[in-house]
Phi, psi and omega in degrees: 000132179236137180237128182242133172247126179246127181241124172280135182307154180290173185301126182257166183262140174251016186283351186246096184296328184272002182269131175296154182307317183296338183260005180295130181274174173282149170283167177301319177299322178297317178297315179298314179297320181296317177298316181296311183292327176298318178294317177303312182292319179303324182280348185252337188228164169281154180299127176299155182288330183218142176245129181229131182232148166301155179281352178295139185305316183296322177287318180296319178296318177300315180297320180297321178297314179294317180303314179298314181299318181277359182055040175272135182301124180305323181298339181264358177291121179272135178247127186241119175294329183293336177286350173267356179283127184261025175273152180301140174088358183299322183289315178299319179298318179297314181295315182294340179271357181296148178292133181293349175291344177266121177270343177219149181215149174236128184239133180251118186214205191240166182305313182299119177099329182296311180299315179299315183297309184294331178277331177285320187258340178268170181254014180227128181288130177235116184297317182205126172273113184284170177305135182065016174283149181235131175232137178239137178234135178253132182245133178274066183221153174263344184233129180302324184296344183261006186300140176228218179293127178243192180248125175288117186248349182203137170224120177229116180237144179306327183293347177286349184234154176263087182248000000 
């Protein structure tokens, strides 16, 4: 059995015209939402075995907040350039490449691809995973490379709470 948690990065800022997209930081609201959603998730699940983040600053900052909340060693946070790739299939390729020694994983990524992934691999249609939204899918597989249709077991979005 493999369990995947996918987190869309928290709300980012567009206030810096001279900053490249990969370097866009979180807005204050994004930081607040990330702390809140990390705590919500911490109270509902066991700590995932591996944390993997896109190399983009907004995703990485979101991942660091979750990592801190879950008391996951910062040195073990994996940073993936491929999760910043906006070509189709990047997320599935990343998941399928996970080491089978990990039974659960949490991935911090971007809008592009997340909606497609959760609808392709989960059993529940989700129109849009919002910023700092978390979706979890459970796969009846022993190997990440073999994942197919799984069961959507968790949806946690900031809009479910009055924060």
